[in-house]
C-alpha positions in Angstrom: 35.8 -8.5 -7.7 32.5 -8.6 -5.8 33.1 -5.0 -4.7 33.7 -3.9 -8.3 30.5 -5.6 -9.4 28.6 -3.9 -6.6 30.0 -0.5 -7.6 28.9 -1.2 -11.2 25.4 -2.2 -10.0 25.1 0.9 -7.8 26.7 3.5 -10.0 23.4 5.4 -10.4 23.0 5.7 -6.7 24.4 8.8 -5.1 24.5 7.6 -1.5 24.8 4.3 0.4 21.8 2.0 0.2 21.2 -1.3 2.0 18.3 -3.5 0.9 16.7 -6.1 3.1 14.2 -8.8 2.0 11.4 -7.3 4.1 10.8 -4.5 6.6 10.9 -6.9 9.6 14.5 -7.8 8.9 15.4 -4.2 8.1 13.7 -2.9 11.3 15.5 -5.4 13.4 18.9 -4.4 11.9 18.2 -0.7 12.6 17.1 -1.5 16.2 20.3 -3.5 16.7 22.4 -0.5 15.6 20.5 1.8 18.0 21.0 -0.7 20.8 24.7 -1.0 20.1 25.0 2.7 20.2 23.2 2.9 23.6 25.3 0.1 25.1 28.5 1.7 23.8 27.6 5.0 25.4 26.7 3.3 28.6 30.1 1.6 28.8 31.7 5.1 28.4 29.4 6.7 31.0 27.9 8.9 28.3 24.4 9.8 27.1 23.1 8.5 23.8 21.4 11.4 21.9 18.8 10.0 19.5 16.7 11.8 16.9 13.5 9.9 16.5 10.8 9.8 13.8 7.1 9.0 13.9 4.7 7.5 11.4 4.3 3.8 10.4 7.9 3.4 9.1 9.8 3.2 12.5 7.1 1.2 14.4 8.7 -2.2 14.0 12.1 -0.6 15.0 10.5 0.5 18.3 8.8 -2.9 18.7 12.3 -4.5 18.6 13.8 -2.0 21.0 11.0 -2.8 23.4 11.7 -6.5 23.0 15.4 -5.9 23.6 14.6 -3.9 26.8 12.2 -6.5 28.2 14.0 -9.7 27.1 17.7 -8.7 26.8 18.1 -6.0 29.4 18.6 -3.0 27.2 18.3 0.1 29.4 17.3 3.5 28.2 18.4 5.3 31.4 21.2 7.1 29.5 19.1 7.9 26.4 18.0 11.4 25.5 15.6 11.8 22.6 14.6 14.6 20.3 11.6 14.0 18.0 11.7 15.4 14.5 8.3 17.1 14.4 4.8 17.7 15.7 1.6 19.0 14.1 0.6 22.5 14.9 -1.7 23.2 16.7 -1.8 20.0 18.6 -2.7 18.9 22.1 -0.3 16.3 23.5 -3.2 14.0 24.7 -4.8 14.0 21.2 -4.6 10.6 19.5 -3.1 12.2 16.4 -0.3 13.9 18.4 3.3 12.6 18.2 3.5 12.8 22.0 0.7 10.3 22.2 2.2 8.2 19.4 5.7 8.0 21.0 4.3 7.1 24.4 2.2 4.4 22.8 4.8 2.8 20.6 8.0 3.3 22.7 8.3 5.4 25.8 5.6 3.8 27.9 7.4 0.4 27.5 11.0 1.3 28.4 12.9 2.8 31.4 13.6 6.2 29.8 13.7 9.2 32.1 10.7 11.4 31.1 12.9 14.5 31.6 15.1 13.2 28.7 12.2 13.3 26.1 11.9 16.3 23.8 9.1 16.6 21.4 8.1 19.9 19.7 5.3 21.6 21.6 2.2 22.0 19.5 0.3 24.0 22.2 2.4 27.2 22.1 1.0 30.5 20.9 2.3 31.1 17.4 4.2 34.2 18.4 6.3 32.1 20.8 7.3 29.4 18.3 10.3 31.2 16.8 12.1 31.5 20.2 11.0 28.0 21.2 12.6 26.5 18.0 15.8 28.3 18.7 15.9 26.8 22.2 15.1 23.4 20.8 18.2 23.7 18.6 20.3 25.1 21.4 19.4 22.1 23.7 20.6 19.7 21.0 23.9 21.6 20.6 24.4 21.8 24.4 24.2 18.0 24.6 26.9 17.6 21.9 24.5 17.0 19.0 22.6 14.0 17.8 24.5 10.7 17.7 21.9 9.1 15.4 19.0 10.5 13.5 16.4 8.1 12.1 14.1 9.3 9.3 11.3 8.2 7.1 10.4 9.7 3.8 7.1 11.2 2.7 5.8 10.8 -0.8 6.6 14.5 -1.4 10.2 13.7 -0.6 9.9 15.4 2.8 12.1 14.4 5.7 10.7 15.4 9.0 8.1 17.9 7.8 10.7 19.6 5.5 8.4 19.9 2.5 9.4 20.8 -1.1 11.0 24.2 -1.1 12.9 23.7 2.1 16.4 25.0 2.2 19.4 22.7 2.9 20.5 24.9 5.9 17.0 25.3 7.4 16.6 25.0 11.2 13.8 24.0 13.5 10.8 26.1 12.5 7.0 26.3 11.8 6.1 25.1 8.3 3.1 24.7 6.1 2.2 21.1 5.1 2.0 20.0 1.5 -1.5 18.9 0.4 -0.3 15.4 -0.4 1.1 15.1 3.1 -2.2 16.1 4.6 -4.1 13.7 2.3 -1.8 10.9 3.5 -2.6 11.8 7.1 -6.3 12.2 6.5 -7.4 8.7 7.7 -5.8 9.3 11.2 -7.7 12.6 11.5 -11.1 11.4 10.1 -10.7 13.4 6.9 -8.2 15.8 5.3 -10.2 18.8 6.5 -9.3 17.9 10.1 -5.5 17.6 9.4 -3.6 20.7 10.7 -2.2 22.8 7.9 1.1 23.5 9.8 3.7 21.6 11.8 6.9 22.3 13.8 9.8 20.4 12.4 13.6 20.1 12.7 15.2 21.6 9.7 17.4 19.9 7.1 20.4 21.7 8.5 19.6 20.3 12.0 19.3 16.8 10.6 22.6 17.2 8.8 24.4 17.8 12.1 23.7 14.3 13.3 26.8 12.1 13.4 24.9 9.3 11.7 21.6 9.4 9.7 19.5 6.4 8.7 16.6 6.9 6.4 14.1 4.0 6.2 11.5 3.3 3.6 9.1 0.3 3.2 6.7 -1.0 0.5 6.2 -0.1 -3.1 4.3 3.2 -2.5 7.7 4.7 -1.6 9.6 3.3 -4.6 9.2 6.3 -6.8 10.2 8.9 -4.3 13.1 6.7 -3.1 14.4 6.5 -6.6 14.3 10.3 -6.9 16.0 10.7 -3.5 18.8 8.2 -4.3 19.4 8.7 -8.0 17.9 12.1 -8.8 19.5 15.6 -9.0 19.7 17.5 -5.7 16.7 19.7 -5.6 14.5 21.6 -3.1 11.6 20.0 -4.8 12.7 16.7 -3.2 14.2 17.7 0.1 15.5 14.1 0.7 18.0 14.6 -2.1 19.9 17.0 0.2 21.0 13.8 2.0 23.3 13.1 -1.0 25.5 15.9 0.4 26.1 14.0 3.7 29.0 11.7 4.4 27.1 10.1 7.3 23.9 8.9 5.7 22.5 5.4 4.8 19.2 4.5 3.2 17.8 1.2 4.5 15.0 -0.2 2.4 12.9 -3.3 1.9 12.7 -4.9 -1.6 9.5 -3.1 -2.5 10.8 0.3 -1.6 14.0 -0.4 -3.5 12.2 -1.8 -6.6 12.4 1.5 -8.5 16.2 1.8 -8.3 18.0 1.2 -11.6 19.8 -1.9 -10.4 16.4 -3.6 -9.7 14.1 -2.0 -12.1 16.2 -1.9 -15.3 19.3 -3.9 -14.3 20.6 -4.2 -17.9 21.5 -0.5 -17.6 23.6 -1.1 -14.5 25.3 -4.5 -15.0 25.5 -7.6 -17.1 22.3 -9.6 -16.7 21.3 -13.3 -16.5 18.8 -13.2 -19.4 16.0 -15.4 -18.3 12.5 -15.2 -19.9 11.1 -12.8 -17.3 14.1 -10.4 -17.6 14.0 -10.5 -21.4 10.3 -9.8 -21.4 10.6 -6.9 -19.1 13.6 -5.4 -21.0 11.9 -5.7 -24.4 8.7 -4.1 -23.2 10.7 -1.3 -21.5 12.6 -0.7 -24.8 9.4 -0.6 -26.9 7.8 1.8 -24.4 10.9 4.0 -24.1 11.2 4.3 -27.9 7.5 4.4 -28.5 7.8 1.6 -31.0 5.8 -1.6 -31.5 7.8 -4.7 -30.3 8.2 -6.1 -33.8 9.8 -2.9 -35.1 12.6 -2.8 -32.6 16.0 -3.1 -34.3 19.5 -4.3 -33.3 20.5 -0.6 -33.2 17.7 0.1 -30.7 19.1 -2.7 -28.5 22.7 -1.6 -28.8 21.9 2.1 -28.1 19.8 1.4 -25.0 22.0 -0.9 -22.8 20.7 -4.1 -24.3 23.7 -5.1 -26.5 24.5 -8.1 -24.3 20.9 -9.4 -24.8 21.3 -9.0 -28.6 24.6 -10.8 -28.6 23.6 -13.7 -26.3 20.1 -14.3 -27.4 19.8 -12.7 -30.9 19.1 -12.1 -33.7 16.9 -9.4 -32.2 14.0 -10.1 -34.5 13.7 -13.5 -33.1 13.7 -12.0 -29.6 11.0 -9.6 -30.7 8.8 -12.4 -32.0 9.3 -14.5 -28.8 8.2 -11.6 -26.6 5.4 -10.6 -28.9 4.0 -14.1 -28.7 4.4 -14.3 -24.9 2.3 -11.1 -24.5 -0.2 -12.2 -27.1 -0.8 -15.5 -25.2 -1.8 -13.6 -22.1 -4.9 -12.3 -23.9 -8.0 -14.4 -23.4 -11.7 -13.8 -23.6 -12.2 -17.0 -21.5 -11.0 -16.2 -18.0 -12.3 -19.6 -16.8 -10.6 -21.4 -19.7 -11.9 -22.1 -23.2 -13.7 -25.4 -23.4 -12.6 -27.9 -26.0 -9.6 -25.8 -27.0 -5.9 -26.3 -26.9 -4.9 -24.6 -23.7 -1.1 -25.0 -24.0 -0.8 -21.3 -25.0 -3.6 -20.0 -22.9 -3.4 -18.5 -19.4 -6.1 -20.8 -18.0 -6.9 -24.5 -18.3 -9.6 -25.8 -20.6 -10.8 -28.3 -18.0 -13.0 -28.6 -16.2 -15.3 -26.9 -18.6 -17.4 -25.6 -15.7 -15.2 -24.3 -13.0 -16.0 -23.3 -9.4 -14.6 -19.8 -9.1 -14.6 -17.5 -6.0 -13.7 -13.9 -6.0 -12.5 -12.5 -2.7 -13.2 -8.8 -2.2 -11.5 -7.0 0.7 -14.2 -4.3 0.7 -17.7 -4.7 -0.6 -16.9 -3.1 -3.9 -13.4 -4.2 -4.9 -14.8 -7.1 -6.9 -16.7 -5.0 -9.5 -14.3 -2.0 -9.4 -11.2 -4.1 -10.1 -12.5 -7.1 -12.1 -16.1 -6.4 -12.8 -15.9 -7.3 -16.5 -14.2 -10.6 -15.8 -16.7 -11.3 -13.0 -19.6 -10.8 -15.4 -17.9 -12.8 -18.2 -17.3 -15.8 -15.8 -21.0 -15.8 -14.9 -22.1 -15.4 -18.5 -19.9 -18.3 -19.6 -21.6 -20.6 -17.2 -19.1 -21.1 -14.4 -20.2 -21.6 -10.8 -19.1 -18.2 -9.6 -19.0 -17.2 -5.9 -18.0 -13.9 -4.3 -16.8 -13.5 -0.7 -16.8 -10.0 0.8 -14.1 -10.2 3.4 -14.9 -7.1 5.5 -18.1 -5.0 6.1 -16.6 -1.7 4.9 -18.6 -0.1 7.7 -16.3 2.8 8.2 -16.6 4.1 4.7 -20.1 5.6 4.7 -21.0 9.3 5.0 -23.0 10.2 8.1 -25.8 11.8 6.1 -26.3 8.4 4.3 -26.4 6.7 7.7 -29.1 9.0 8.9 -31.0 8.7 5.6 -31.3 4.9 6.0 -32.3 5.1 9.7 -35.0 7.6 8.7 -36.2 5.3 5.9 -36.4 2.4 8.3 -38.3 4.5 10.8 -40.7 6.0 8.3 -41.3 2.6 6.6 -42.1 1.0 10.0 -44.5 3.8 10.7 -46.2 3.4 7.4 -46.7 -0.3 8.3 -48.2 0.7 11.7 -45.3 -0.9 13.5 -43.8 0.2 16.8 -40.9 2.6 16.1 -39.9 3.2 19.7 -36.5 1.5 19.3 -35.9 3.1 15.9 -36.8 6.5 17.3 -34.2 6.1 20.1 -31.5 4.8 17.6 -32.2 7.8 15.4 -32.0 10.4 18.2 -28.9 8.8 19.7 -27.2 8.7 16.3 -28.0 12.4 15.5 -26.7 13.4 18.9 -23.5 11.4 18.5 -22.8 12.7 15.1 -23.4 16.3 16.2 -20.6 16.0 18.8 -18.3 13.5 17.0 -14.6 14.4 17.2 -12.3 13.8 14.2 -11.4 10.1 13.9 -13.6 9.1 16.8 -14.8 5.6 16.6 -18.5 5.3 15.6 -21.1 3.9 18.0 -22.3 0.3 17.3 -25.6 1.5 15.9 -23.9 3.5 13.2 -21.5 0.7 12.3 -24.4 -1.7 12.0 -26.3 0.6 9.7 -23.3 1.3 7.6 -22.5 -2.4 7.3 -26.1 -3.1 6.1 -25.9 -0.3 3.6 -22.7 -1.7 2.1 -24.1 -5.3 2.3 -27.2 -4.3 0.3 -25.0 -2.6 -2.3 -22.7 -5.6 -2.6 -25.7 -7.9 -3.1 -27.1 -5.6 -5.8 -23.7 -5.5 -7.6 -23.2 -9.3 -7.4 -26.8 -9.9 -8.6 -26.2 -7.6 -11.5 -23.1 -9.5 -12.4 -25.2 -12.7 -12.6 -24.8 -14.4 -9.3 -27.6 -16.2 -7.4 -28.0 -15.1 -3.8 -26.7 -18.4 -2.4 -23.3 -17.7 -4.1 -22.9 -14.3 -2.3 -20.9 -14.7 1.0 -20.3 -12.1 3.7 -17.4 -13.1 5.9 -17.2 -9.9 8.1 -13.7 -11.0 9.1 -13.3 -10.1 12.8 -9.9 -8.4 12.4 -11.5 -5.5 10.6 -13.4 -4.3 13.7 -10.7 -5.2 16.1 -8.2 -3.1 14.1 -10.3 0.0 14.8 -9.1 -0.2 18.4 -5.8 -2.0 18.3 -3.0 -2.2 15.7 -1.7 -5.6 16.8 -4.6 -8.0 16.3 -4.6 -11.8 15.8 -6.1 -13.1 12.5 -6.3 -16.7 13.5 -10.1 -16.8 13.6 -10.1 -15.0 10.2 -7.9 -17.7 8.8 -10.1 -20.5 10.2 -13.2 -18.9 8.8 -11.6 -18.6 5.4 -10.5 -22.2 5.4 -14.1 -23.3 6.1 -15.5 -21.3 3.2 -12.8 -22.6 0.8 -13.4 -26.2 2.0 -17.2 -25.7 1.4 -16.7 -24.5 -2.2 -13.5 -26.3 -3.2 -12.8 -23.8 -6.0 -10.8 -24.4 -9.2 -10.1 -20.7 -9.4 -9.6 -18.1 -6.7 -9.4 -14.4 -7.5 -8.0 -12.1 -4.8 -6.9 -8.5 -4.4 -3.2 -8.1 -5.0 -3.4 -4.3 -4.8 -1.1 -3.9 -1.8 -0.9 -0.1 -2.5 -4.2 0.2 -0.7 -3.3 3.1 1.7 -5.3 1.6 4.6 -3.7 -1.8 4.6 -6.9 -3.8 4.4 -6.1 -5.4 1.1 -2.8 -6.8 2.4 -4.2 -8.2 5.6 -7.1 -9.8 3.7 -4.6 -11.4 1.2 -2.3 -12.6 4.0 -5.3 -14.3 5.7 -6.3 -16.0 2.4 -2.8 -17.0 1.6 -2.4 -18.7 5.0 -5.7 -20.4 4.7 -4.8 -21.9 1.3 -1.3 -22.8 2.5 -2.7 -24.8 5.4 -5.3 -26.5 3.2 -2.7 -27.5 0.6 -1.1 -29.7 3.2 -4.1 -32.0 3.5 -6.7 -31.3 0.8 -6.3 -32.9 -2.6 -8.6 -30.4 -4.4 -6.1 -27.6 -3.7 -3.6 -29.1 -6.1 -6.0 -28.2 -8.9 -6.8 -24.7 -7.6 -5.2 -21.7 -9.1 -4.9 -18.3 -7.4 -5.2 -15.2 -9.6 -4.5 -11.7 -8.3 -6.3 -8.6 -9.5 -5.6 -4.9 -9.1 -7.3 -1.7 -10.2 -8.7 0.2 -7.3 -5.3 1.9 -6.7 -3.0 1.0 -9.5 -2.4 -1.6 -12.2 0.1 -4.4 -12.8 3.0 -3.5 -15.0 2.7 -5.0 -18.5 5.6 -7.4 -18.0 3.9 -8.8 -14.9 0.6 -9.6 -16.5 -0.2 -13.3 -17.1 -3.9 -13.1 -18.0 -5.3 -10.1 -19.9 -9.1 -10.1 -20.3 -10.3 -7.7 -23.0 -13.6 -5.9 -22.6 -15.8 -4.6 -25.4 -17.4 -1.2 -25.1 -20.7 -2.8 -24.1 -18.9 -4.8 -21.3 -17.3 -1.6 -20.0 -20.8 -0.1 -19.6 -22.0 -3.2 -17.8 -19.1 -3.1 -15.5 -19.8 0.6 -14.8 -23.4 -0.2 -13.9 -22.3 -2.9 -11.5 -20.0 -0.3 -9.8 -22.9 2.2 -9.7 -24.8 -0.3 -7.4 -22.4 0.9 -4.7 -24.2 4.2 -4.2 -22.6 5.1 -0.9 -19.2 5.2 -2.8 -20.5 7.2 -5.6 -19.4 10.8 -6.3 -16.8 11.2 -3.4 -16.0 8.1 -1.4 -15.1 8.6 2.3 -11.6 7.4 1.9 -10.5 8.2 -1.7 -6.7 7.9 -1.1 -4.6 10.3 -3.2 -6.7 9.7 -6.4 -9.5 12.2 -6.6 -11.3 10.3 -9.4 -14.4 8.3 -8.6 -13.9 4.6 -8.4 -15.7 3.9 -11.7 -13.6 6.5 -13.5 -10.4 5.1 -12.1 -11.4 1.6 -13.1 -12.3 2.6 -16.7 -9.3 4.8 -17.3 -6.8 2.3 -15.9 -8.2 -0.6 -17.9 -8.3 1.6 -21.0 -4.7 2.6 -20.3 -3.6 -1.1 -20.1 -5.4 -1.7 -23.4 -3.6 1.2 -25.0 -0.2 -0.1 -23.9 -1.0 -3.5 -25.5 -2.0 -1.6 -28.7 1.2 0.5 -28.6 3.3 -2.6 -28.3 1.7 -3.9 -31.5 -1.0 -6.1 -30.2 -4.7 -5.9 -31.0 -6.6 -2.8 -30.1 -9.2 -3.3 -27.4 -11.5 -0.9 -25.5 -10.2 -2.1 -22.1 -8.2 -4.9 -20.5 -8.5 -6.3 -17.0 -5.2 -7.8 -15.9 -4.3 -10.7 -13.6 -1.1 -12.3 -12.2 -1.0 -15.9 -11.0 0.2 -16.4 -7.5 2.3 -19.5 -7.1 2.8 -21.2 -3.8 6.2 -22.6 -2.8 5.3 -26.1 -3.9 4.2 -24.8 -7.3 7.3 -22.9 -8.2 
């Protein structure tokens, strides 16, 4: 019976999918399967032929394989590896090369024979690549083919570097990279302009010959493309859909990467549901958006024709369901993000008491506060709350070099105008110009540049916070140490960051905390900052009484917004408040026009912020709620002892 239920749940999925709670558990499971294959081959006196992938996705798999080697005696002496791809042109000692990557994350830490490692050669003259690729394929065939191929998936749907348009029978070859793929790689190269336009990759046909294929995907940024690959029609526009034709493939996902699949996103279409309040709310909003109808105009026929007959039967009549959900959404809307004094707060997202709250906004970068919740920030200050802001990192990597020089020139010229000695500044200036003239892509900046950049962003943050209404003593710069350490190492401790955050919280004892919950940040800083804050609060909750009356609200907006069914507090902004928010964002002049790291959204941050909050307001209007200029959205984070 359980198997029948599973088949019903997964009937939209065209290939096997296994979902784990998180990428750590999933990676360990994949590593154990690889280890079992290696050991089985060892017992038979055979070689294990592995197809390996690069990028962030398999790193924890490699970490676990290294642990198994060092702690449990797993030997790689019988292992032969073929990597999927390499940028072209690319020197093997370059930090961006996959030779460098594989040595760093795996090969340097295990007992593999270096003669058994094959990675496409990015140094060859272009006229030799065709013959080289044929030899690469021939070598795999001579060894009996790949026993296991592991894959990631790019946001274009590429596997290896088989971009949209690749043929299902394609072999190893030189390809041109998609613009989105190059944008995703831009941070590793110090800008998209430095990312090679070509790469050598195994073909889809080569991958298909593996006796076992495992495709892994982690986090919500991959959810949309995973859904297309698993449930969509086979198409050259999404090369990963070709895997639906294989009898030897399995997708291994974490919950976030699987969240777009029908059985998780719209489960009422795949199976009978347990209709709790959250599922009902999500389903009714989905139905209204799908049919482009206000919630209160949805009919029983609408429910029955769109997979929601069970809901209508169990919880109907449907008009009562509509009213219930309409009221739930309406109660998220408040013009009082700090709570409305002397008001009934039973149907409001925030508490009425205390009337004057101590609020602190944690901003991962020096501009996330005003970009993502600038209107709410200003309103909290206007309504008399004791508002603080904590800038968690310096943001000193995200300043253009000409701005750096401009500020050093200003400091030098100002000092000269005051008849001060400029000998030190002159040297800093000349050293900086010389370094920048010779700087290699993605090379770490010298300390002087990082210091100037941090001061630039600090000054902008102060200006933005002052504009929002904060006194200087309520503006805090944490400069969490992990941020600078992460420039040189991927595995850094955050213990001192947690302790520092605990000390700040203990000093303020807030009733409200606002934190960035936008984990789609492509550089990972938001997630690290949130994990530090979460751990700090978790520890304090064990001993500090004030934490029991402290609520944690998550904001988004820099990268994408919360879904409507997730929103628990919606703060509407008037046209005048939207302009005030825009001016607060404008204080961050170094991020104006084109920021250094824009991600895959070409819009300026102030434009993103305005258009996203306007879109949220429009959805509320389309659902039949009041029409507002913009809405900033928040979700309350509940700790285990609050659930």
